[in-house]
RODREN-799252 format. One record per residue: residue number from 0; residue in three letters; x negated, y, z of N, C-alpha, C in turn. Coordinates in steps of 0.05 Angstrom, whole numbers, plus 32768, in hexadecimal, padded with zeros to 4 digits. Atoms other than C-alpha are relative to their C-alpha. Layout:
N
NODE num residuo   nX   nY   nZ  caX  caY  caZ   cX   cY   cZ
NODE NUM     ALA    X    Y    Z    X    Y    Z    X    Y    Z
...
This chain:
232
NODE num residuo   nX   nY   nZ  caX  caY  caZ   cX   cY   cZ
NODE   0     MET 7FFA 8015 8014 848B 81A6 80F9 7FE7 7FF8 7FF1
NODE   1     SER 8019 8005 800E 8448 81AD 80D4 7FED 7FF1 8012
NODE   2     GLY 8012 800E 7FEE 8423 8197 8113 8007 7FE3 8003
NODE   3     VAL 7FF8 801C 7FFF 844D 8158 8117 7FF8 7FF1 7FE7
NODE   4     THR 8007 800D 8019 8440 814A 80CE 7FE2 7FFA 7FFF
NODE   5     THR 801D 8004 8000 83F5 8152 80D7 7FF9 7FE9 8012
NODE   6     SER 8005 8016 7FED 83F6 8124 8113 8008 7FE5 7FF4
NODE   7     ALA 7FF7 8019 800C 841D 80F1 80EC 7FED 7FF6 7FEB
NODE   8     ARG 8013 8008 8015 83EB 80F1 80B4 7FE6 7FF6 800C
NODE   9     GLY 8018 8008 7FF3 83B3 80E6 80E5 7FEB 8015 7FFF
NODE  10     PHE 8015 7FEC 7FFE 8373 810A 80F4 7FEF 8000 7FE7
NODE  11     ASN 800F 7FFD 8018 834F 8125 80B7 7FE6 800E 8007
NODE  12     LEU 801A 7FF4 7FF8 8305 8130 80C6 7FF7 8015 7FED
NODE  13     LYS 8008 7FEC 8014 82F9 8155 8085 800D 801B 8005
NODE  14     SER 7FF1 7FE7 7FFB 832F 8188 8094 7FF7 800D 801B
NODE  15     TRP 8008 7FF6 7FE6 8319 818E 80DD 7FE5 800E 7FFE
NODE  16     LEU 8019 7FF3 8004 82D2 819E 80C8 8002 8019 7FF0
NODE  17     ALA 7FFD 7FE8 8012 82E8 81CE 8091 800C 8017 8010
NODE  18     GLU 7FF4 7FEB 7FF0 8313 81F5 80C3 7FEC 800E 8012
NODE  19     ARG 8015 7FF5 7FEE 82D5 8200 80EE 7FE7 8009 7FF1
NODE  20     GLY 8017 7FF7 8011 82A7 8212 80B4 7FE8 7FEE 8001
NODE  21     VAL 8017 8013 7FFE 827C 81D3 80BC 8000 7FF0 7FE6
NODE  22     ASP 8004 8010 8018 8261 81B2 807D 8000 7FE3 8007
NODE  23     ARG 7FFE 801C 7FF9 8275 8169 807F 7FE7 7FF0 7FF9
NODE  24     LEU 8019 800D 8008 8232 8157 805E 7FED 7FFE 8018
NODE  25     LEU 8011 8001 7FE8 8212 8165 80A2 8003 7FE5 800E
NODE  26     ILE 7FFC 801A 7FF3 822F 8122 80B8 7FE9 7FED 7FF8
NODE  27     LEU 8015 8012 8009 81F9 8101 808E 7FE6 8003 8010
NODE  28     LEU 8018 7FFC 7FEF 81C5 811E 80BE 8001 7FF1 801A
NODE  29     ILE 7FFD 800E 7FE6 81E1 80F7 80F9 7FED 7FE8 8003
NODE  30     PRO 8013 8016 7FFC 81B9 80B7 80EC 7FE3 8009 8004
NODE  31     ALA 801C 7FF6 7FFD 8178 80DE 80E4 7FFD 800D 801B
NODE  32     PHE 8001 7FF3 7FE5 8188 8107 8123 7FFE 7FEB 8016
NODE  33     LEU 8001 8015 7FEC 8195 80C8 814B 7FE5 7FF1 8000
NODE  34     ALA 801B 800C 8002 8154 80A9 8131 7FEB 8012 800D
NODE  35     MET 8013 7FEE 7FF4 812E 80E7 8145 8002 8001 801E
NODE  36     VAL 7FFC 8001 7FE3 814C 80E6 818A 7FF4 7FE7 800C
NODE  37     ALA 8008 801A 7FF6 813D 809C 8193 7FE2 7FFC 7FFF
NODE  38     PHE 801C 8006 8004 80F6 809B 8178 7FED 8017 8005
NODE  39     PHE 8012 7FE9 7FFB 80DB 80E1 8185 8007 8010 8019
NODE  40     ILE 7FF8 7FEE 7FEA 8103 810D 81B5 8000 7FF1 801A
NODE  41     TYR 7FFF 800F 7FE6 8111 80D8 81EA 7FE5 7FF7 8009
NODE  42     PRO 801B 8008 7FF7 80CA 80BA 81EB 7FF0 8018 800A
NODE  43     THR 800F 7FE9 7FF8 80AD 8100 81EF 8009 800A 801C
NODE  44     MET 7FF6 7FF7 7FE6 80DA 8115 8229 7FFA 7FEC 8016
NODE  45     TYR 8006 8014 7FEC 80D0 80D3 824D 7FE2 8000 8007
NODE  46     GLY 801D 7FFF 7FFA 8085 80D7 8245 7FF8 8018 8010
NODE  47     THR 8005 7FE8 7FF0 8085 811E 825F 8009 7FFC 801D
NODE  48     TYR 7FF7 8006 7FE5 80AE 8107 829A 7FEC 7FEE 8010
NODE  49     LEU 8013 8012 7FF2 807D 80CF 82AA 7FE6 800E 8006
NODE  50     SER 8019 7FF2 7FFB 8042 80FF 82A5 8001 8010 801A
NODE  51     PHE 7FFD 7FF1 7FE7 805E 8126 82E0 8007 7FED 8018
NODE  52     HIS 7FFB 8013 7FEA 8069 80E6 8309 7FEA 7FEB 8000
NODE  53     PRO 8017 8012 7FFF 8024 80C6 8313 8006 7FE8 8012
NODE  54     MET 7FFD 8018 7FEF 801E 8080 8331 7FF8 8006 801C
NODE  55     ASP 8008 7FF8 7FE5 7FFA 809F 836B 8010 8019 8008
NODE  56     ALA 7FEE 7FEA 7FF9 8031 80C9 8389 7FF3 8016 8011
NODE  57     LYS 800D 7FED 7FEF 8001 80EB 83B9 7FF1 8016 7FF0
NODE  58     SER 800F 7FEC 8010 7FDE 810F 837F 8011 8017 7FF6
NODE  59     GLY 7FEF 7FEA 8008 801B 8139 8371 8009 7FFE 7FE3
NODE  60     ALA 7FF5 8001 801B 8041 8148 8331 7FEB 8005 7FEB
NODE  61     LEU 8015 7FF9 8014 8003 8163 830E 7FE8 7FEE 8003
NODE  62     GLY 8017 8012 7FFB 7FD7 8129 8324 7FF4 7FF5 7FE7
NODE  63     ASN 800B 800B 8019 7FD1 810A 82DF 7FF1 8015 7FF0
NODE  64     TYR 800E 7FEB 800F 7FBE 814D 82C0 7FE6 8008 800D
NODE  65     ARG 8019 7FFA 7FF2 7F8A 815C 82F6 7FEC 7FEA 7FFB
NODE  66     SER 8012 8016 8005 7F6D 8117 82EC 7FF5 8000 7FE3
NODE  67     PHE 8008 8000 801C 7F6B 811E 82A0 7FEC 8017 7FFB
NODE  68     PHE 8011 7FE9 8006 7F4E 8164 829C 7FE8 8002 8013
NODE  69     GLY 8017 8000 7FEE 7F20 8157 82D6 7FEA 7FEC 7FF8
NODE  70     ASP 8013 8014 800A 7EFD 811F 82B0 7FEF 800D 7FEA
NODE  71     PRO 8010 7FF4 8016 7EC2 813B 8287 8002 7FF1 7FE6
NODE  72     TYR 7FFE 8010 8019 7EC8 8102 8255 8019 8008 7FF1
NODE  73     MET 7FE6 7FF9 800D 7F11 8114 8247 7FFE 801C 7FF5
NODE  74     ARG 8003 7FE4 800A 7F01 815E 8240 7FEF 8001 7FE7
NODE  75     ASP 8011 8001 8017 7EC9 814F 8210 800E 7FF3 7FE8
NODE  76     SER 7FF2 800D 8016 7EF6 8121 81E7 8014 8013 7FF3
NODE  77     ILE 7FEE 7FEC 800B 7F29 8159 81DF 7FF1 8014 7FEF
NODE  78     TRP 8010 7FEC 800F 7EF4 818B 81CA 7FF5 7FF4 7FE6
NODE  79     ASN 800B 800D 8019 7ED4 815A 8198 8016 7FFC 7FEC
NODE  80     THR 7FEA 8004 8013 7F18 814A 817A 8008 801B 7FF4
NODE  81     PHE 7FF9 7FE6 800A 7F29 8194 8174 7FEA 800A 7FED
NODE  82     ARG 8017 7FF7 8011 7EE3 81A2 8156 8000 7FF2 7FE5
NODE  83     ILE 7FFE 800E 801A 7EF1 816F 811F 801A 8007 7FF2
NODE  84     ALA 7FE5 7FFC 800D 7F3C 817B 8113 8002 801C 7FF4
NODE  85     LEU 7FFD 7FE5 800A 7F36 81C6 8109 7FF3 8004 7FE5
NODE  86     PRO 800C 7FFC 801B 7F03 81C8 80D0 800C 7FED 7FEB
NODE  87     VAL 7FF3 8013 8013 7F23 818A 80B0 801A 800B 7FF5
NODE  88     SER 7FE6 7FF5 8009 7F67 81AC 80AE 7FFC 8018 7FEE
NODE  89     LEU 8005 7FE9 8010 7F4A 81EC 8092 7FF6 7FF8 7FE4
NODE  90     ILE 800B 800A 8019 7F23 81C7 805C 8016 7FF4 7FEF
NODE  91     ASN 7FEB 800D 800F 7F5F 819D 8048 8013 8015 7FF4
NODE  92     VAL 7FED 7FEC 8009 7F8D 81DA 8042 7FF4 8011 7FE9
NODE  93     PHE 800C 7FEF 8015 7F5D 8206 801B 7FF7 7FF1 7FE7
NODE  94     ALA 8007 8010 8017 7F47 81CD 7FEE 801A 7FFA 7FF0
NODE  95     ALA 7FE7 8006 800D 7F90 81BF 7FDE 800C 8017 7FF0
NODE  96     ILE 7FF4 7FE9 800D 7FA1 8206 7FC9 7FF9 8002 7FE2
NODE  97     PRO 8006 7FFE 801D 7F7A 820A 7F86 800C 7FE9 7FEF
NODE  98     LEU 7FF5 8017 800F 7F90 81C4 7F72 801E 8003 7FFD
NODE  99     ALA 7FE3 7FFC 8002 7FD9 81D3 7F82 8007 8016 7FEC
NODE 100     VAL 7FFB 7FEA 8013 7FD6 8215 7F5C 7FFC 7FF7 7FE3
NODE 101     ARG 8005 8009 801B 7FB8 81F3 7F1F 8015 7FEB 7FF7
NODE 102     LEU 7FED 8015 8008 7FE6 81B6 7F20 801D 8009 8001
NODE 103     ARG 7FE4 7FF5 8000 8023 81E2 7F29 8009 8004 7FE3
NODE 104     HIS 7FFA 7FFB 801C 801F 81F0 7EDE 7FFC 7FE6 7FF0
NODE 105     ARG 8003 8018 8011 801D 81C0 7EA4 7FE2 7FFA 7FFC
NODE 106     VAL 801B 8008 8002 7FDC 819A 7EA5 8000 7FE4 7FF4
NODE 107     ARG 8002 801A 800D 7FC8 815F 7E7A 7FF8 7FEB 8016
NODE 108     GLY 8005 8014 7FEC 7FC9 8120 7EA5 8007 8008 801C
NODE 109     LYS 7FF8 7FF6 7FE6 7FED 8143 7EDD 8009 7FEA 8013
NODE 110     ARG 7FF7 8016 7FF0 800F 8104 7EF6 7FEA 7FEF 800A
NODE 111     THR 8017 8011 7FF8 7FCF 80DD 7EF6 7FEF 800D 8016
NODE 112     ILE 8010 7FF1 7FED 7FAA 8114 7F1C 800F 8000 801B
NODE 113     ASN 7FF1 8000 7FE7 7FE2 8118 7F50 7FFF 7FE5 800D
NODE 114     THR 8001 801B 7FF5 7FE1 80CD 7F59 7FE5 7FFB 800D
NODE 115     LEU 801B 8005 7FF5 7F96 80CB 7F63 7FFB 8010 801A
NODE 116     LEU 8004 7FEF 7FE8 7F99 8104 7F96 8010 7FF5 8018
NODE 117     VAL 7FEE 8009 7FEB 7FD1 80E2 7FBD 7FF9 7FE3 800A
NODE 118     ILE 8006 801C 7FF9 7FB6 809A 7FBD 7FF4 7FFD 801C
NODE 119     PRO 800B 8004 7FE6 7F8B 80A4 7FFC 8014 8000 8017
NODE 120     MET 7FEC 8000 7FEB 7FCB 80B1 8023 800B 7FE3 8005
NODE 121     SER 7FF5 801B 7FFD 7FE1 8069 8016 7FEC 7FEC 800C
NODE 122     LEU 8014 8012 7FF5 7FA0 804C 8030 8002 7FFF 801F
NODE 123     GLY 8000 8002 7FE3 7F9F 8032 8077 7FE6 8007 800C
NODE 124     THR 8018 7FF9 7FF2 7F6C 8041 80AC 7FEA 7FEC 7FFB
NODE 125     VAL 8013 8016 8004 7F4A 7FFE 80A1 7FF3 8003 7FE4
NODE 126     LEU 800B 7FFD 801B 7F42 8009 8056 7FED 8018 7FFD
NODE 127     VAL 8011 7FE8 8001 7F26 804F 805F 7FE5 7FFA 800E
NODE 128     ALA 8019 8007 7FF1 7EF4 8035 8093 7FEF 7FEE 7FF0
NODE 129     GLU 800F 8013 8010 7EDF 7FFC 8066 7FF3 800E 7FE8
NODE 130     GLY 800B 7FF1 8016 7ED7 802B 802B 7FE9 8012 8007
NODE 131     LEU 8016 7FEF 7FF7 7EAD 805C 8052 7FE7 7FF0 8008
NODE 132     SER 8017 8011 7FF8 7E82 8024 806D 7FF1 7FF7 7FE8
NODE 133     ALA 800D 8009 8018 7E74 800B 8027 7FF3 8016 7FF1
NODE 134     TYR 800A 7FE9 8010 7E68 8050 800A 7FEC 8011 800E
NODE 135     LEU 8011 7FED 7FF1 7E47 807A 8041 7FED 7FF3 8014
NODE 136     ALA 8013 800D 7FED 7E21 8045 8069 7FE3 8005 7FF7
NODE 137     PRO 801D 7FFC 8008 7DD4 804A 806A 7FF9 7FF1 7FE7
NODE 138     ASN 8005 800F 8019 7DD3 8014 8034 8017 8001 7FED
NODE 139     GLY 7FE9 7FFD 8012 7E12 802C 8012 7FF9 800D 7FE5
NODE 140     TRP 8004 7FF5 801A 7E1B 8046 7FCC 7FF6 801C 8000
NODE 141     PHE 8008 7FE4 8000 7E14 808F 7FDE 7FE3 8003 8007
NODE 142     ASN 801C 7FFE 7FF8 7DD2 8088 8003 7FED 7FF3 7FEC
NODE 143     ARG 8011 800D 8014 7DB6 8058 7FD0 7FFC 8011 7FE7
NODE 144     THR 8002 7FEE 8017 7DC6 8089 7F98 7FED 8017 8006
NODE 145     LEU 8011 7FEA 7FF9 7DA4 80C2 7FBD 7FE3 7FF7 8002
NODE 146     LEU 801B 800A 7FFE 7D67 8097 7FCC 7FF4 7FF9 7FE5
NODE 147     ALA 800A 8007 801A 7D62 807E 7F85 7FF9 8018 7FEF
NODE 148     THR 8005 7FE7 800F 7D64 80C5 7F69 7FEA 8011 800D
NODE 149     GLY 8015 7FF2 7FF3 7D30 80DC 7F9B 8009 8019 800F
NODE 150     ILE 7FF6 7FE9 7FF2 7D5D 8110 7FBB 7FFA 7FFF 801E
NODE 151     ILE 8006 8003 7FE3 7D52 80F4 8001 7FEB 7FE9 8003
NODE 152     ASP 8014 8015 7FFA 7D1B 80C9 8020 800A 7FEB 8013
NODE 153     GLN 7FF4 8013 7FED 7D45 80A9 8057 801E 8002 7FFE
NODE 154     PRO 7FE2 8000 8002 7D8E 8094 8058 800C 8014 8014
NODE 155     LEU 7FF1 7FED 7FEF 7DBE 80C8 8074 8013 7FF0 8012
NODE 156     GLN 7FEE 800D 7FED 7DE5 80B4 80B2 801B 800E 7FFF
NODE 157     LEU 7FE6 7FF3 8004 7E2D 80C3 809E 8016 7FF1 800C
NODE 158     LEU 7FEB 8010 7FF3 7E52 808F 80C7 7FFB 8000 801E
NODE 159     HIS 8001 8002 7FE3 7E62 8087 8111 7FF6 801A 800D
NODE 160     ASN 8007 7FE6 7FF5 7E58 80D2 811D 8015 8014 7FF7
NODE 161     PHE 7FED 7FEA 8006 7E79 8116 8113 8007 8000 7FE2
NODE 162     TRP 7FFB 7FFE 801D 7E71 8114 80C7 8012 7FE9 7FF6
NODE 163     GLY 7FF0 8016 8008 7E8F 80CF 80C0 801D 8003 8006
NODE 164     VAL 7FE4 7FFB 7FF8 7ECE 80E1 80E6 800C 8016 7FEF
NODE 165     MET 7FF6 7FEA 8010 7ED4 8122 80C0 8006 7FF8 7FE4
NODE 166     ILE 7FFB 8009 801C 7ECE 8101 807C 8019 7FEF 7FFE
NODE 167     SER 7FE8 8011 8000 7F02 80CD 808E 801A 8010 8003
NODE 168     LEU 7FE8 7FEF 7FFC 7F33 8103 80A5 8005 8010 7FE7
NODE 169     LEU 7FFD 7FF2 8019 7F27 812A 8065 800D 7FEF 7FEB
NODE 170     ILE 7FF5 8013 8014 7F37 80ED 803B 801E 7FFB 8005
NODE 171     THR 7FE4 8007 7FF9 7F77 80DC 8060 8012 8018 8002
NODE 172     GLY 7FEF 7FE9 7FFC 7F8F 8123 806D 8004 8012 7FE8
NODE 173     PHE 7FFE 7FEE 8018 7F83 8145 802A 801A 7FFB 7FF0
NODE 174     PRO 7FE8 8004 8010 7FBC 8122 8004 8019 800C 800D
NODE 175     PHE 7FE9 7FF5 7FF1 7FED 8138 803A 8000 801E 7FFC
NODE 176     ALA 8001 7FE3 8004 7FD5 8181 8035 8006 8007 7FE3
NODE 177     PHE 7FFC 7FFA 801D 7FD6 817E 7FE9 801E 7FFE 7FF9
NODE 178     LEU 7FE4 8004 8007 801D 8164 7FE4 8011 8017 800C
NODE 179     LEU 7FF0 7FEA 7FF4 8038 8198 8015 7FFB 801A 7FF2
NODE 180     THR 8007 7FE7 800E 8013 81D1 7FF3 800D 8001 7FE4
NODE 181     LEU 7FF4 8001 801B 802B 81BA 7FAE 801E 8004 8001
NODE 182     SER 7FE3 7FFC 7FFD 8073 81B7 7FC6 8007 801D 8006
NODE 183     TYR 7FFB 7FE4 7FF9 806F 81FD 7FE4 7FFC 8012 7FE8
NODE 184     ILE 8007 7FEE 8016 804E 821C 7FA7 8013 7FFB 7FE8
NODE 185     SER 7FEC 8005 8015 8080 81FA 7F78 801A 800E 8005
NODE 186     GLY 7FE8 7FF1 7FFA 80B7 821F 7F9B 7FFE 801E 7FFB
NODE 187     ILE 8004 7FE4 8006 809A 8263 7F89 8009 8005 7FE3
NODE 188     ASN 7FF5 7FFA 801B 80BE 8282 7F4D 7FE9 8009 7FEE
NODE 189     PRO 8017 7FF8 8011 808A 8284 7F14 8006 801A 7FF0
NODE 190     LYS 7FFA 7FE8 800F 80AF 82BF 7EF4 7FF4 8019 800D
NODE 191     MET 800D 7FE9 7FF3 8091 82EE 7F28 7FE3 8002 7FF6
NODE 192     GLU 801B 7FFF 800A 804B 82DB 7F10 8001 8009 7FE2
NODE 193     GLU 7FFE 7FF8 801C 8062 82E3 7EC8 8004 801E 7FFD
NODE 194     ALA 7FFB 7FE3 8000 807C 8328 7ED7 7FE7 8010 8006
NODE 195     ALA 8019 7FF3 7FF9 803A 833B 7EF8 7FEC 7FFF 7FE9
NODE 196     SER 8012 8003 8017 8015 8320 7EBC 8006 8014 7FEA
NODE 197     THR 7FF8 7FED 8015 803C 834C 7E8C 7FF7 801D 8008
NODE 198     LEU 8009 7FE5 7FF6 8027 8388 7EB8 7FE2 8002 8001
NODE 199     GLY 801E 7FFF 8002 7FDD 8376 7EAE 7FF2 7FF4 8017
NODE 200     ALA 800E 800C 7FE9 7FCF 8350 7EEE 7FF0 7FE7 7FF7
NODE 201     THR 8010 8018 8006 7F97 831D 7EEA 800A 7FE8 8010
NODE 202     SER 7FF8 8019 7FF2 7F9E 82D5 7F01 7FF9 8002 801E
NODE 203     TRP 8007 7FFD 7FE4 7F79 82E6 7F42 8013 8014 800E
NODE 204     GLN 7FEE 7FEC 7FF4 7FA5 8323 7F4F 801C 7FF3 8004
NODE 205     ARG 7FE6 800D 7FFD 7FE4 82F9 7F43 7FFF 7FED 8018
NODE 206     PHE 8002 8013 7FEA 7FCB 82C5 7F74 7FFE 800F 801B
NODE 207     ARG 8005 7FF1 7FE7 7FB4 82F8 7FA8 8018 800F 800A
NODE 208     TYR 7FEB 7FEE 7FF8 7FF0 8326 7FA8 801C 7FF3 7FFE
NODE 209     ILE 7FE6 800C 8003 8029 82F7 7F95 8001 7FE3 800B
NODE 210     THR 7FFE 801D 7FF8 801B 82AC 7F9D 7FF7 7FFC 801C
NODE 211     PHE 800B 8005 7FE5 7FF0 82AD 7FDC 8012 800A 8016
NODE 212     PRO 7FEE 7FF7 7FEA 801E 82DA 8006 8019 7FEF 8003
NODE 213     LEU 7FE8 8011 7FFF 805A 82AF 7FF3 7FFA 7FE4 800A
NODE 214     LEU 8008 801B 7FF8 8033 8270 8001 7FF6 7FFF 801D
NODE 215     THR 800B 7FFF 7FE6 8018 8286 8044 8010 7FF1 8015
NODE 216     PRO 7FF1 8010 7FEC 8052 826B 806F 7FFE 7FE2 7FFC
NODE 217     GLY 8003 801C 8005 804D 8228 804D 7FE4 7FF6 8007
NODE 218     LEU 801B 8007 7FF9 8002 8227 8057 7FFD 7FFE 801E
NODE 219     ALA 8001 8001 7FE3 800B 8235 80A1 800C 7FE6 800A
NODE 220     ILE 7FF4 8019 7FF8 803A 81FA 80A8 7FEF 7FE8 7FF8
NODE 221     THR 8011 8016 8009 800C 81CE 807F 7FE8 7FFD 8012
NODE 222     PHE 8017 8001 7FEE 7FD1 81E1 80AC 8008 7FF3 801A
NODE 223     CYS 7FF7 800B 7FE5 7FF8 81D2 80EC 8005 7FE2 7FFE
NODE 224     LEU 7FFA 801D 8002 8010 818E 80D3 7FE6 7FF0 7FFB
NODE 225     ASN 8019 800E 8005 7FCB 817C 80B9 7FEF 7FFF 8018
NODE 226     PHE 8010 8000 7FE7 7FAB 8191 80FA 800B 7FEB 8014
NODE 227     VAL 7FF5 8014 7FEE 7FDB 8166 8122 7FF9 7FE4 7FF6
NODE 228     LEU 8007 801B 800C 7FCD 812B 80F2 7FE2 7FFA 8007
NODE 229     ALA 801D 8005 7FFA 7F81 8134 80FB 7FFB 7FFE 801D
NODE 230     PHE 8005 8001 7FE3 7F85 8141 8146 8009 7FE6 800C
NODE 231     SER 7FF5 8019 7FF5 7FAE 8103 8152 7FEF 7FE8 7FF9
């Protein structure tokens, strides 16, 4: 009788999900999941499929990979990219730590400082390139200042080389590392540091034995994401 009554009332999705222990709020993830499948998972799988099906069928399934890694120019490009992305990612992460630790607490002008640190993220590649050209070129402000003060005799070559690429990646990647580090460190309960302080721990000891160990997983994720951003 109850089954007939339930059928007469119609299907109740809320009750059906509750009976199976599924939170109905998970339904809100469906659009994001479909977007991820359409724009990330499917293109990745399809691209991987194409990589094992070269245009020249005689070269075999690994023909594209043999052609790529057999080219000295391609191998050198991978090594150069890795040689730049690794130090850039390390510098961004370690530079973000002290700023995030300081800005975690109440600081005068905190919002202004956060805004200034994040602004480079909103700049496009063209704006960053134009800014570096105007500032770091042989006749740019930086070299002219050093020449005027007598620090150098000839302009420094800071563009169109290793240092130019590294500086541009530091500018665009640091805000990303800073925001992630700040979000991770803001999730650490400050009462643990307060308890350590009452026991006589110095600020360095609190950071070394409490904050940094709890922050390490977040720093690892920040480094990986920053490395992918710089490598790409």
